[in-house]
N, CA and C atoms as a LAMMPS dump frame, in Angstrom:
ITEM: TIMESTEP
0
ITEM: NUMBER OF ATOMS
681
ITEM: BOX BOUNDS ff ff ff
-5.0000000000000000e+02 5.0000000000000000e+02
-5.0000000000000000e+02 5.0000000000000000e+02
-5.0000000000000000e+02 5.0000000000000000e+02
ITEM: ATOMS id mol type element x y z
1 1 1 N 264.395 233.325 487.283
2 1 2 C 263.889 232.509 486.177
3 1 3 C 264.304 231.067 486.403
4 2 1 N 263.433 230.125 486.083
5 2 2 C 263.748 228.712 486.258
6 2 3 C 263.581 227.984 484.936
7 3 1 N 264.383 226.951 484.73
8 3 2 C 264.271 226.147 483.522
9 3 3 C 263.909 224.708 483.868
10 4 1 N 263.459 224.47 485.086
11 4 2 C 263.118 223.116 485.508
12 4 3 C 261.628 222.873 485.354
13 5 1 N 261.301 221.596 485.1
14 5 2 C 259.909 221.163 485.009
15 5 3 C 259.104 222.028 484.035
16 6 1 N 259.657 222.219 482.853
17 6 2 C 258.947 222.977 481.822
18 6 3 C 257.937 222.046 481.152
19 7 1 N 256.654 222.399 481.141
20 7 2 C 255.672 221.549 480.463
21 7 3 C 256.048 221.332 479.001
22 8 1 N 255.871 220.122 478.511
23 8 2 C 256.167 219.77 477.113
24 8 3 C 257.633 220.013 476.763
25 9 1 N 258.513 219.884 477.729
26 9 2 C 259.924 220.192 477.488
27 9 3 C 260.535 219.328 476.391
28 10 1 N 259.975 218.125 476.194
29 10 2 C 260.557 217.223 475.199
30 10 3 C 260.339 217.705 473.771
31 11 1 N 259.395 218.626 473.558
32 11 2 C 259.155 219.125 472.204
33 11 3 C 259.509 220.602 472.061
34 12 1 N 259.913 221.245 473.142
35 12 2 C 260.268 222.663 473.095
36 12 3 C 261.765 222.82 472.82
37 13 1 N 262.2 224.007 472.397
38 13 2 C 263.627 224.247 472.175
39 13 3 C 264.451 223.989 473.436
40 14 1 N 265.734 223.749 473.239
41 14 2 C 266.623 223.43 474.356
42 14 3 C 266.677 224.547 475.391
43 15 1 N 266.496 225.787 474.951
44 15 2 C 266.633 226.924 475.868
45 15 3 C 265.317 227.328 476.518
46 16 1 N 264.265 226.516 476.323
47 16 2 C 262.953 226.874 476.867
48 16 3 C 262.981 226.889 478.395
49 17 1 N 262.275 227.836 478.966
50 17 2 C 262.171 227.94 480.417
51 17 3 C 260.859 228.579 480.805
52 18 1 N 260.693 228.833 482.104
53 18 2 C 259.493 229.477 482.615
54 18 3 C 259.925 230.664 483.468
55 19 1 N 259.356 231.822 483.186
56 19 2 C 259.689 233.028 483.943
57 19 3 C 258.972 233.014 485.288
58 20 1 N 259.38 233.893 486.219
59 20 2 C 258.67 233.984 487.507
60 20 3 C 257.18 234.284 487.336
61 21 1 N 256.826 234.921 486.214
62 21 2 C 255.413 235.219 485.956
63 21 3 C 254.677 234.023 485.333
64 22 1 N 255.403 232.938 485.092
65 22 2 C 254.79 231.764 484.48
66 22 3 C 254.746 231.809 482.975
67 23 1 N 255.52 232.708 482.369
68 23 2 C 255.556 232.826 480.908
69 23 3 C 256.621 231.9 480.32
70 24 1 N 256.352 231.401 479.139
71 24 2 C 257.361 230.646 478.399
72 24 3 C 258.506 231.577 478.013
73 25 1 N 259.739 231.118 478.208
74 25 2 C 260.906 231.877 477.762
75 25 3 C 261.707 231.039 476.783
76 26 1 N 262.335 231.704 475.848
77 26 2 C 263.183 231.052 474.851
78 26 3 C 264.505 231.799 474.808
79 27 1 N 265.58 231.098 475.175
80 27 2 C 266.902 231.717 475.245
81 27 3 C 266.867 232.975 476.114
82 28 1 N 266.072 232.946 477.159
83 28 2 C 265.986 234.078 478.07
84 28 3 C 265.013 235.154 477.659
85 29 1 N 264.382 234.989 476.51
86 29 2 C 263.422 235.995 476.026
87 29 3 C 262.002 235.568 476.394
88 30 1 N 261.26 236.463 477.018
89 30 2 C 259.892 236.187 477.421
90 30 3 C 258.997 236.14 476.179
91 31 1 N 258.304 235.002 475.981
92 31 2 C 257.47 234.839 474.793
93 31 3 C 256.341 235.868 474.74
94 32 1 N 255.832 236.274 475.894
95 32 2 C 254.778 237.292 475.917
96 32 3 C 255.333 238.628 475.432
97 33 1 N 256.548 238.955 475.852
98 33 2 C 257.181 240.19 475.383
99 33 3 C 257.432 240.132 473.876
100 34 1 N 257.866 238.964 473.397
101 34 2 C 258.116 238.828 471.961
102 34 3 C 256.832 239.025 471.166
103 35 1 N 255.751 238.447 471.66
104 35 2 C 254.473 238.593 470.963
105 35 3 C 254.003 240.044 470.965
106 36 1 N 254.227 240.748 472.077
107 36 2 C 253.844 242.147 472.146
108 36 3 C 254.691 243.008 471.214
109 37 1 N 255.992 242.693 471.14
110 37 2 C 256.895 243.51 470.324
111 37 3 C 256.739 243.256 468.827
112 38 1 N 256.474 242.005 468.45
113 38 2 C 256.475 241.654 467.029
114 38 3 C 255.11 241.263 466.488
115 39 1 N 254.125 241.09 467.364
116 39 2 C 252.809 240.678 466.911
117 39 3 C 252.72 239.169 466.747
118 40 1 N 251.496 238.718 466.516
119 40 2 C 251.266 237.29 466.307
120 40 3 C 250.478 237.084 465.014
121 41 1 N 250.584 235.927 464.368
122 41 2 C 251.417 234.787 464.766
123 41 3 C 252.903 235.104 464.63
124 42 1 N 253.699 234.489 465.491
125 42 2 C 255.139 234.751 465.522
126 42 3 C 255.888 233.419 465.54
127 43 1 N 256.815 233.268 464.641
128 43 2 C 257.66 232.077 464.603
129 43 3 C 259.02 232.432 465.195
130 44 1 N 259.432 231.676 466.192
131 44 2 C 260.706 231.926 466.874
132 44 3 C 261.6 230.71 466.686
133 45 1 N 262.801 230.926 466.194
134 45 2 C 263.767 229.846 465.987
135 45 3 C 264.887 229.982 467.005
136 46 1 N 265.216 228.876 467.65
137 46 2 C 266.239 228.875 468.683
138 46 3 C 267.554 228.38 468.096
139 47 1 N 268.566 229.245 468.073
140 47 2 C 269.829 228.915 467.431
141 47 3 C 270.499 227.706 468.077
142 48 1 N 270.486 227.64 469.401
143 48 2 C 271.142 226.518 470.077
144 48 3 C 270.516 225.186 469.681
145 49 1 N 269.191 225.173 469.583
146 49 2 C 268.489 223.955 469.182
147 49 3 C 268.809 223.588 467.744
148 50 1 N 268.783 224.579 466.856
149 50 2 C 269.088 224.313 465.448
150 50 3 C 270.488 223.748 465.273
151 51 1 N 271.451 224.373 465.903
152 51 2 C 272.831 223.889 465.781
153 51 3 C 272.965 222.491 466.395
154 52 1 N 272.297 222.276 467.512
155 52 2 C 272.356 220.965 468.143
156 52 3 C 271.775 219.867 467.268
157 53 1 N 270.667 220.168 466.59
158 53 2 C 270.048 219.188 465.697
159 53 3 C 270.937 218.894 464.49
160 54 1 N 271.538 219.935 463.931
161 54 2 C 272.459 219.728 462.806
162 54 3 C 273.581 218.781 463.206
163 55 1 N 274.185 219.024 464.348
164 55 2 C 275.311 218.209 464.803
165 55 3 C 274.878 216.791 465.132
166 56 1 N 273.681 216.659 465.712
167 56 2 C 273.189 215.323 466.062
168 56 3 C 272.983 214.465 464.815
169 57 1 N 272.375 215.042 463.775
170 57 2 C 272.156 214.298 462.542
171 57 3 C 273.483 213.936 461.874
172 58 1 N 274.378 214.888 461.775
173 58 2 C 275.673 214.62 461.147
174 58 3 C 276.448 213.561 461.922
175 59 1 N 276.478 213.681 463.231
176 59 2 C 277.218 212.712 464.051
177 59 3 C 276.611 211.315 463.926
178 60 1 N 275.285 211.226 463.928
179 60 2 C 274.625 209.929 463.867
180 60 3 C 274.942 209.199 462.563
181 61 1 N 274.918 209.918 461.451
182 61 2 C 275.192 209.286 460.163
183 61 3 C 276.683 209.035 459.962
184 62 1 N 277.495 210.019 460.257
185 62 2 C 278.921 209.901 459.957
186 62 3 C 279.659 208.968 460.909
187 63 1 N 279.065 208.672 462.06
188 63 2 C 279.68 207.686 462.944
189 63 3 C 279.64 206.298 462.31
190 64 1 N 278.734 206.092 461.375
191 64 2 C 278.606 204.813 460.679
192 64 3 C 279.063 204.892 459.233
193 65 1 N 278.772 206.01 458.588
194 65 2 C 279.126 206.202 457.182
195 65 3 C 279.819 207.559 457.046
196 66 1 N 281.136 207.606 457.186
197 66 2 C 281.869 208.885 457.255
198 66 3 C 281.659 209.802 456.06
199 67 1 N 281.35 209.239 454.891
200 67 2 C 281.213 210.065 453.687
201 67 3 C 279.796 210.6 453.494
202 68 1 N 278.929 210.437 454.484
203 68 2 C 277.529 210.85 454.367
204 68 3 C 277.382 212.373 454.374
205 69 1 N 276.458 212.862 453.554
206 69 2 C 276.038 214.261 453.605
207 69 3 C 274.601 214.299 454.118
208 70 1 N 274.291 215.279 454.927
209 70 2 C 272.932 215.454 455.45
210 70 3 C 272.437 216.825 455.007
211 71 1 N 271.25 216.874 454.427
212 71 2 C 270.74 218.127 453.862
213 71 3 C 269.547 218.656 454.64
214 72 1 N 269.503 219.967 454.791
215 72 2 C 268.347 220.664 455.352
216 72 3 C 267.42 221.04 454.205
217 73 1 N 266.123 220.76 454.352
218 73 2 C 265.145 221.082 453.313
219 73 3 C 264.678 222.524 453.471
220 74 1 N 265.079 223.37 452.534
221 74 2 C 264.745 224.795 452.621
222 74 3 C 263.242 225.041 452.606
223 75 1 N 262.468 224.113 452.047
224 75 2 C 261.018 224.325 451.983
225 75 3 C 260.395 224.336 453.373
226 76 1 N 261.099 223.802 454.38
227 76 2 C 260.588 223.878 455.748
228 76 3 C 260.543 225.33 456.207
229 77 1 N 261.589 226.058 455.945
230 77 2 C 261.701 227.51 456.144
231 77 3 C 263.14 227.891 455.825
232 78 1 N 263.3 228.994 455.119
233 78 2 C 264.648 229.475 454.841
234 78 3 C 264.679 230.996 454.879
235 79 1 N 265.507 231.53 455.753
236 79 2 C 265.844 232.943 455.792
237 79 3 C 267.363 233.038 455.789
238 80 1 N 267.881 234.229 455.687
239 80 2 C 269.334 234.385 455.594
240 80 3 C 270.037 233.883 456.857
241 81 1 N 269.446 234.132 458.021
242 81 2 C 270.078 233.68 459.266
243 81 3 C 270.108 232.161 459.343
244 82 1 N 268.987 231.514 458.967
245 82 2 C 268.937 230.053 458.988
246 82 3 C 269.934 229.481 457.983
247 83 1 N 269.974 230.044 456.795
248 83 2 C 270.893 229.552 455.771
249 83 3 C 272.343 229.643 456.232
250 84 1 N 272.677 230.727 456.919
251 84 2 C 274.044 230.893 457.422
252 84 3 C 274.373 229.836 458.465
253 85 1 N 273.424 229.547 459.358
254 85 2 C 273.646 228.527 460.384
255 85 3 C 273.846 227.157 459.742
256 86 1 N 273.003 226.818 458.773
257 86 2 C 273.118 225.528 458.093
258 86 3 C 274.478 225.402 457.418
259 87 1 N 274.937 226.485 456.798
260 87 2 C 276.245 226.47 456.144
261 87 3 C 277.363 226.286 457.162
262 88 1 N 277.304 227.036 458.253
263 88 2 C 278.344 226.973 459.28
264 88 3 C 278.442 225.599 459.93
265 89 1 N 277.317 224.905 460.023
266 89 2 C 277.312 223.59 460.671
267 89 3 C 277.691 222.457 459.73
268 90 1 N 278.014 222.783 458.485
269 90 2 C 278.489 221.76 457.557
270 90 3 C 277.405 220.944 456.892
271 91 1 N 276.149 221.4 456.981
272 91 2 C 275.041 220.694 456.345
273 91 3 C 274.969 221.04 454.864
274 92 1 N 274.339 220.142 454.087
275 92 2 C 273.969 220.456 452.723
276 92 3 C 272.606 221.156 452.752
277 93 1 N 272.186 221.656 451.596
278 93 2 C 270.923 222.393 451.511
279 93 3 C 270.14 221.953 450.29
280 94 1 N 268.888 221.53 450.51
281 94 2 C 267.965 221.229 449.42
282 94 3 C 267.118 222.461 449.145
283 95 1 N 267.132 222.95 447.904
284 95 2 C 266.276 224.064 447.514
285 95 3 C 265.313 223.595 446.437
286 96 1 N 264.176 224.289 446.315
287 96 2 C 263.192 223.907 445.301
288 96 3 C 262.738 225.095 444.462
289 97 1 N 263.415 226.223 444.576
290 97 2 C 263.001 227.394 443.799
291 97 3 C 264.174 228.35 443.635
292 98 1 N 264.011 229.254 442.675
293 98 2 C 265.019 230.288 442.485
294 98 3 C 265.115 231.212 443.682
295 99 1 N 263.985 231.429 444.372
296 99 2 C 263.992 232.287 445.554
297 99 3 C 264.845 231.7 446.668
298 100 1 N 264.676 230.399 446.924
299 100 2 C 265.495 229.748 447.948
300 100 3 C 266.964 229.751 447.549
301 101 1 N 267.236 229.547 446.269
302 101 2 C 268.618 229.6 445.799
303 101 3 C 269.197 230.994 446.009
304 102 1 N 268.394 232.029 445.768
305 102 2 C 268.865 233.409 445.94
306 102 3 C 269.234 233.684 447.394
307 103 1 N 268.44 233.159 448.332
308 103 2 C 268.766 233.336 449.75
309 103 3 C 270.088 232.643 450.069
310 104 1 N 270.256 231.429 449.564
311 104 2 C 271.511 230.709 449.796
312 104 3 C 272.697 231.471 449.22
313 105 1 N 272.526 232 448.032
314 105 2 C 273.599 232.762 447.395
315 105 3 C 273.933 234.017 448.184
316 106 1 N 272.919 234.628 448.816
317 106 2 C 273.137 235.891 449.527
318 106 3 C 274.019 235.73 450.757
319 107 1 N 274.144 234.494 451.268
320 107 2 C 275.015 234.251 452.426
321 107 3 C 276.23 233.432 452.013
322 108 1 N 276.465 233.363 450.702
323 108 2 C 277.616 232.625 450.162
324 108 3 C 277.618 231.167 450.6
325 109 1 N 276.438 230.54 450.578
326 109 2 C 276.355 229.125 450.912
327 109 3 C 277.211 228.359 449.906
328 110 1 N 278.063 227.429 450.377
329 110 2 C 278.935 226.69 449.447
330 110 3 C 278.12 226.02 448.349
331 111 1 N 278.316 226.398 447.094
332 111 2 C 277.461 225.879 446.019
333 111 3 C 277.534 224.37 445.853
334 112 1 N 278.683 223.781 446.146
335 112 2 C 278.819 222.338 445.97
336 112 3 C 277.969 221.547 446.958
337 113 1 N 277.426 222.221 447.979
338 113 2 C 276.58 221.55 448.974
339 113 3 C 275.099 221.875 448.778
340 114 1 N 274.744 222.401 447.603
341 114 2 C 273.348 222.723 447.304
342 114 3 C 272.796 221.714 446.304
343 115 1 N 271.568 221.239 446.564
344 115 2 C 270.875 220.304 445.683
345 115 3 C 269.554 220.948 445.267
346 116 1 N 269.291 220.973 443.961
347 116 2 C 268.101 221.656 443.442
348 116 3 C 267.021 220.632 443.119
349 117 1 N 266.007 220.562 443.976
350 117 2 C 264.864 219.675 443.786
351 117 3 C 263.723 220.437 443.123
352 118 1 N 262.569 219.765 443.006
353 118 2 C 261.361 220.406 442.492
354 118 3 C 260.948 219.854 441.143
355 119 1 N 259.634 219.804 440.905
356 119 2 C 259.126 219.222 439.656
357 119 3 C 258.674 220.271 438.643
358 120 1 N 259.024 221.549 438.892
359 120 2 C 258.584 222.594 437.956
360 120 3 C 259.641 223.685 437.839
361 121 1 N 260.887 223.276 437.688
362 121 2 C 261.972 224.255 437.579
363 121 3 C 261.892 224.955 436.222
364 122 1 N 262.094 226.248 436.218
365 122 2 C 262.1 226.997 434.971
366 122 3 C 263.498 226.977 434.362
367 123 1 N 263.571 227.327 433.081
368 123 2 C 264.866 227.399 432.416
369 123 3 C 265.754 228.447 433.083
370 124 1 N 265.144 229.577 433.493
371 124 2 C 265.905 230.628 434.162
372 124 3 C 266.476 230.138 435.489
373 125 1 N 265.669 229.406 436.262
374 125 2 C 266.143 228.897 437.545
375 125 3 C 267.289 227.913 437.353
376 126 1 N 267.169 227.04 436.373
377 126 2 C 268.241 226.074 436.114
378 126 3 C 269.52 226.79 435.68
379 127 1 N 269.364 227.815 434.861
380 127 2 C 270.54 228.555 434.412
381 127 3 C 271.224 229.258 435.593
382 128 1 N 270.437 229.863 436.476
383 128 2 C 271.015 230.518 437.652
384 128 3 C 271.723 229.506 438.548
385 129 1 N 271.14 228.313 438.672
386 129 2 C 271.75 227.274 439.507
387 129 3 C 273.089 226.838 438.942
388 130 1 N 273.143 226.637 437.639
389 130 2 C 274.409 226.222 437.02
390 130 3 C 275.43 227.35 437.042
391 131 1 N 274.969 228.585 436.898
392 131 2 C 275.888 229.72 436.97
393 131 3 C 276.546 229.804 438.344
394 132 1 N 275.794 229.437 439.386
395 132 2 C 276.328 229.475 440.75
396 132 3 C 277.21 228.262 441.044
397 133 1 N 277.099 227.235 440.196
398 133 2 C 277.937 226.055 440.38
399 133 3 C 277.42 225.078 441.412
400 134 1 N 276.072 224.926 441.523
401 134 2 C 275.525 224.066 442.575
402 134 3 C 275.958 222.617 442.385
403 135 1 N 275.908 221.886 443.511
404 135 2 C 276.4 220.519 443.52
405 135 3 C 275.626 219.583 442.623
406 136 1 N 274.3 219.552 442.766
407 136 2 C 273.494 218.608 441.985
408 136 3 C 272.125 219.192 441.659
409 137 1 N 271.656 218.824 440.478
410 137 2 C 270.274 219.078 440.083
411 137 3 C 269.551 217.744 440.143
412 138 1 N 268.408 217.7 440.81
413 138 2 C 267.612 216.474 440.85
414 138 3 C 266.569 216.58 439.746
415 139 1 N 266.76 215.806 438.691
416 139 2 C 265.899 215.857 437.499
417 139 3 C 264.598 215.131 437.789
418 140 1 N 263.475 215.819 437.579
419 140 2 C 262.18 215.271 437.975
420 140 3 C 261.352 214.768 436.805
421 141 1 N 261.697 215.163 435.582
422 141 2 C 260.894 214.755 434.43
423 141 3 C 261.707 214.939 433.155
424 142 1 N 261.182 214.438 432.04
425 142 2 C 261.914 214.483 430.777
426 142 3 C 262.048 215.908 430.239
427 143 1 N 261.036 216.745 430.472
428 143 2 C 261.122 218.139 430.037
429 143 3 C 262.313 218.832 430.709
430 144 1 N 262.446 218.627 432.001
431 144 2 C 263.567 219.229 432.72
432 144 3 C 264.901 218.661 432.24
433 145 1 N 264.913 217.393 431.902
434 145 2 C 266.137 216.771 431.399
435 145 3 C 266.601 217.464 430.122
436 146 1 N 265.647 217.758 429.251
437 146 2 C 265.997 218.437 428.004
438 146 3 C 266.499 219.858 428.279
439 147 1 N 265.826 220.568 429.208
440 147 2 C 266.273 221.913 429.556
441 147 3 C 267.696 221.895 430.095
442 148 1 N 267.959 220.976 431.024
443 148 2 C 269.28 220.896 431.643
444 148 3 C 270.344 220.547 430.617
445 149 1 N 270.013 219.636 429.719
446 149 2 C 270.961 219.278 428.664
447 149 3 C 271.357 220.5 427.839
448 150 1 N 270.343 221.285 427.445
449 150 2 C 270.621 222.439 426.61
450 150 3 C 271.47 223.479 427.317
451 151 1 N 271.147 223.755 428.574
452 151 2 C 271.903 224.76 429.329
453 151 3 C 273.34 224.296 429.549
454 152 1 N 273.5 223.031 429.949
455 152 2 C 274.848 222.504 430.188
456 152 3 C 275.666 222.481 428.905
457 153 1 N 275.018 222.15 427.799
458 153 2 C 275.723 222.127 426.516
459 153 3 C 276.202 223.527 426.141
460 154 1 N 275.341 224.525 426.326
461 154 2 C 275.73 225.899 426.012
462 154 3 C 276.861 226.396 426.902
463 155 1 N 276.892 225.922 428.143
464 155 2 C 277.955 226.324 429.074
465 155 3 C 279.195 225.44 428.937
466 156 1 N 279.075 224.374 428.141
467 156 2 C 280.173 223.43 427.915
468 156 3 C 280.664 222.811 429.225
469 157 1 N 279.682 222.356 430.016
470 157 2 C 279.997 221.685 431.265
471 157 3 C 279.205 220.392 431.351
472 158 1 N 279.609 219.522 432.26
473 158 2 C 278.836 218.336 432.601
474 158 3 C 278.372 218.514 434.047
475 159 1 N 277.108 218.799 434.198
476 159 2 C 276.536 219.088 435.508
477 159 3 C 276.217 217.797 436.259
478 160 1 N 276.605 217.715 437.527
479 160 2 C 276.204 216.577 438.35
480 160 3 C 274.693 216.618 438.557
481 161 1 N 274.07 215.459 438.456
482 161 2 C 272.616 215.408 438.577
483 161 3 C 272.192 214.058 439.13
484 162 1 N 270.988 214.029 439.686
485 162 2 C 270.329 212.794 440.084
486 162 3 C 268.998 212.735 439.352
487 163 1 N 268.621 211.576 438.861
488 163 2 C 267.315 211.392 438.236
489 163 3 C 266.363 210.861 439.294
490 164 1 N 265.301 211.619 439.565
491 164 2 C 264.332 211.174 440.556
492 164 3 C 263.419 210.116 439.95
493 165 1 N 263.413 208.95 440.56
494 165 2 C 262.599 207.844 440.101
495 165 3 C 261.457 207.589 441.071
496 166 1 N 260.299 207.264 440.523
497 166 2 C 259.176 206.804 441.343
498 166 3 C 259.285 205.288 441.432
499 167 1 N 259.596 204.744 442.617
500 167 2 C 259.919 203.322 442.714
501 167 3 C 258.733 202.385 442.72
502 168 1 N 257.513 202.929 442.752
503 168 2 C 256.356 202.054 442.797
504 168 3 C 256.131 201.469 444.172
505 169 1 N 256.455 202.227 445.208
506 169 2 C 256.263 201.789 446.589
507 169 3 C 255.138 202.606 447.21
508 170 1 N 254.153 201.914 447.752
509 170 2 C 253.076 202.586 448.471
510 170 3 C 253.294 202.368 449.963
511 171 1 N 253.707 203.414 450.699
512 171 2 C 253.956 203.248 452.13
513 171 3 C 252.685 203.209 452.966
514 172 1 N 251.509 203.251 452.298
515 172 2 C 250.22 203.113 452.976
516 172 3 C 250.016 204.207 454.033
517 173 1 N 250.278 205.424 453.622
518 173 2 C 250.003 206.572 454.473
519 173 3 C 248.887 207.376 453.811
520 174 1 N 248.739 208.636 454.188
521 174 2 C 247.668 209.445 453.619
522 174 3 C 247.922 209.662 452.129
523 175 1 N 246.887 209.517 451.304
524 175 2 C 247.061 209.586 449.851
525 175 3 C 247.566 210.953 449.383
526 176 1 N 247.328 212.009 450.173
527 176 2 C 247.776 213.34 449.784
528 176 3 C 249.27 213.55 450.027
529 177 1 N 249.908 212.658 450.791
530 177 2 C 251.346 212.822 451.074
531 177 3 C 252.185 211.7 450.488
532 178 1 N 251.559 210.775 449.768
533 178 2 C 252.296 209.662 449.188
534 178 3 C 253.102 210.145 447.984
535 179 1 N 254.382 209.793 447.94
536 179 2 C 255.249 210.26 446.849
537 179 3 C 255.904 209.132 446.071
538 180 1 N 255.831 207.904 446.533
539 180 2 C 256.591 206.838 445.898
540 180 3 C 255.829 205.991 444.901
541 181 1 N 254.536 206.252 444.703
542 181 2 C 253.747 205.444 443.774
543 181 3 C 253.985 205.88 442.331
544 182 1 N 253.648 205.007 441.405
545 182 2 C 253.937 205.277 439.994
546 182 3 C 253.058 206.376 439.409
547 183 1 N 251.901 206.651 440.016
548 183 2 C 250.97 207.613 439.434
549 183 3 C 251.001 208.97 440.128
550 184 1 N 252.034 209.264 440.923
551 184 2 C 252.104 210.579 441.556
552 184 3 C 252.854 211.544 440.639
553 185 1 N 252.819 212.827 440.983
554 185 2 C 253.342 213.859 440.079
555 185 3 C 254.854 214.043 440.187
556 186 1 N 255.5 213.305 441.073
557 186 2 C 256.94 213.49 441.271
558 186 3 C 257.727 212.344 440.64
559 187 1 N 258.756 212.68 439.9
560 187 2 C 259.687 211.677 439.423
561 187 3 C 259.244 210.94 438.177
562 188 1 N 260.154 210.11 437.677
563 188 2 C 259.949 209.307 436.479
564 188 3 C 259.707 207.864 436.917
565 189 1 N 258.614 207.233 436.467
566 189 2 C 258.337 205.857 436.894
567 189 3 C 259.492 204.919 436.572
568 190 1 N 259.825 204.049 437.51
569 190 2 C 260.905 203.097 437.282
570 190 3 C 260.562 202.087 436.206
571 191 1 N 259.271 202.002 435.839
572 191 2 C 258.846 201.033 434.839
573 191 3 C 258.997 201.544 433.415
574 192 1 N 259.528 202.763 433.248
575 192 2 C 259.791 203.267 431.895
576 192 3 C 260.749 202.296 431.206
577 193 1 N 260.37 201.752 430.02
578 193 2 C 261.181 200.71 429.389
579 193 3 C 262.628 201.121 429.139
580 194 1 N 262.84 202.339 428.658
581 194 2 C 264.195 202.788 428.354
582 194 3 C 264.373 204.178 428.935
583 195 1 N 265.153 204.275 430.004
584 195 2 C 265.337 205.549 430.688
585 195 3 C 266.534 206.28 430.094
586 196 1 N 266.307 207.4 429.393
587 196 2 C 267.429 208.121 428.804
588 196 3 C 268.281 208.781 429.874
589 197 1 N 269.547 208.976 429.557
590 197 2 C 270.459 209.654 430.474
591 197 3 C 270.806 211.008 429.893
592 198 1 N 270.834 212.052 430.721
593 198 2 C 271.196 213.379 430.203
594 198 3 C 272.577 213.35 429.56
595 199 1 N 272.659 213.879 428.364
596 199 2 C 273.924 213.822 427.63
597 199 3 C 274.984 214.719 428.241
598 200 1 N 274.565 215.762 428.939
599 200 2 C 275.523 216.731 429.464
600 200 3 C 275.478 216.79 430.985
601 201 1 N 275.249 215.627 431.597
602 201 2 C 275.224 215.572 433.058
603 201 3 C 275.773 214.235 433.533
604 202 1 N 276.461 214.285 434.666
605 202 2 C 276.903 213.069 435.334
606 202 3 C 275.815 212.687 436.318
607 203 1 N 275.266 211.477 436.202
608 203 2 C 274.025 211.177 436.892
609 203 3 C 274.134 210.053 437.916
610 204 1 N 273.191 210.107 438.859
611 204 2 C 272.892 209.038 439.789
612 204 3 C 271.39 208.979 439.88
613 205 1 N 270.847 208.296 440.893
614 205 2 C 269.395 208.205 441.038
615 205 3 C 268.975 208.679 442.416
616 206 1 N 267.731 209.134 442.494
617 206 2 C 267.133 209.606 443.733
618 206 3 C 265.714 209.065 443.796
619 207 1 N 265.322 208.541 444.956
620 207 2 C 263.945 208.082 445.127
621 207 3 C 263.391 208.661 446.427
622 208 1 N 262.072 208.66 446.517
623 208 2 C 261.408 209.217 447.693
624 208 3 C 260.11 208.455 447.903
625 209 1 N 260.002 207.769 449.032
626 209 2 C 258.762 207.088 449.411
627 209 3 C 258.58 207.311 450.9
628 210 1 N 257.912 208.386 451.257
629 210 2 C 257.896 208.843 452.643
630 210 3 C 256.931 208.035 453.511
631 211 1 N 257.418 207.417 454.581
632 211 2 C 256.557 206.61 455.441
633 211 3 C 255.928 207.427 456.561
634 212 1 N 255.202 208.495 456.215
635 212 2 C 254.604 209.33 457.252
636 212 3 C 253.735 208.476 458.17
637 213 1 N 254.015 208.575 459.462
638 213 2 C 253.209 207.844 460.421
639 213 3 C 253.567 206.379 460.56
640 214 1 N 254.569 205.9 459.809
641 214 2 C 254.952 204.506 459.898
642 214 3 C 256.19 204.381 460.775
643 215 1 N 256.131 203.623 461.871
644 215 2 C 257.293 203.476 462.75
645 215 3 C 258.308 202.479 462.244
646 216 1 N 257.998 201.758 461.163
647 216 2 C 258.928 200.744 460.666
648 216 3 C 258.982 200.817 459.149
649 217 1 N 259.883 200.034 458.56
650 217 2 C 260.06 200.067 457.114
651 217 3 C 259.504 198.856 456.413
652 218 1 N 258.608 198.103 457.061
653 218 2 C 258.119 196.863 456.466
654 218 3 C 257.442 197.031 455.111
655 219 1 N 256.683 198.106 454.865
656 219 2 C 256.059 198.221 453.534
657 219 3 C 257.071 198.224 452.398
658 220 1 N 258.282 198.744 452.637
659 220 2 C 259.283 198.814 451.58
660 220 3 C 259.693 197.419 451.132
661 221 1 N 259.997 196.564 452.104
662 221 2 C 260.418 195.217 451.765
663 221 3 C 259.339 194.435 451.039
664 222 1 N 258.106 194.558 451.5
665 222 2 C 257.01 193.834 450.869
666 222 3 C 256.779 194.303 449.434
667 223 1 N 256.787 195.638 449.224
668 223 2 C 256.495 196.191 447.914
669 223 3 C 257.561 195.821 446.885
670 224 1 N 258.816 195.814 447.309
671 224 2 C 259.898 195.561 446.366
672 224 3 C 260.364 194.114 446.376
673 225 1 N 259.694 193.257 447.155
674 225 2 C 260.054 191.851 447.163
675 225 3 C 261.29 191.531 447.965
676 226 1 N 261.585 192.35 448.976
677 226 2 C 262.79 192.132 449.78
678 226 3 C 262.515 191.273 451.011
679 227 1 N 261.234 190.975 451.272
680 227 2 C 260.938 190.184 452.462
681 227 3 C 259.458 189.966 452.605
């Protein structure tokens, strides 16, 4: 088996290789054999690559800002094995549903490193999150703020939270993926005259304006008057 001159090696997992038969291999496993054994479509995750990426992100941020936390977005994919790897590598975890939270709980993911996102959290999901002691709830709207207040009050706790704000930034990407404008379904517009604070939560702010396809950050400065 050889691992040299693998086509598209820059986008394949670190353990990718080519078998004597010319088949793609991953961590020594023949992709053709995997497809025969498990059927297709088949998603294969390479542990060495995942761990390497976790460490690369953490090292890159913490070399400059030691107190930085880096989170894996569970919506990309979350299974028990992936959740365990993310926990072991010291990453935080962003979840957006009770199901993702349940997977994290099943591997004893450190609750203080879990952040609960999403714009349609149910009262039951919020209660389960607080019962587990998660690190932060990202509040997406006033309805959720009221729900969180009530649950925290009944539990007699002050839950850490972030209020997601829509900053009014248009990164000029595809309209279906834009999240930072004032008229999108995520977050509370920053232009709200008086932004209430949850009475039973310790709060900060969270914003999201994704520059899909943009190699630079120039739209941000122009939109907010920074340059």
